N, C-alpha and C positions, 0 to 999 in steps of 0.2 A: 343151061340153067345158069347163066351169068347175068341175069336180069335182076337189077337192083330197084325196088319201088316200095311205097309204103305198104304196110301191113294190108290193107283193104285192097289196093290194086293188085299187089303181089298175088293175093289170094285169088282174086278173079282170074287172074292170068293162068294161074295153075289150074283152076276149073276148066278153062278153056282148052288147055294143053291135055287134060285128063289125067293130071298127076295129083288131084287133091288129095286123096288119102295119104299119099307119100309125104307131100309137104305139110298137110295139117299135122300129121304125127310127127314130123321134124320140128315144127314150130312148137308143138305142145310140150315136147319133150326138150 
């Protein structure tokens, strides 16, 4: 999880990796 990218791109990568819920929660909080 050492990938740095814009919010949109990072979010898409997270979805592909299957950790969307975790990352979305982290970004919202």
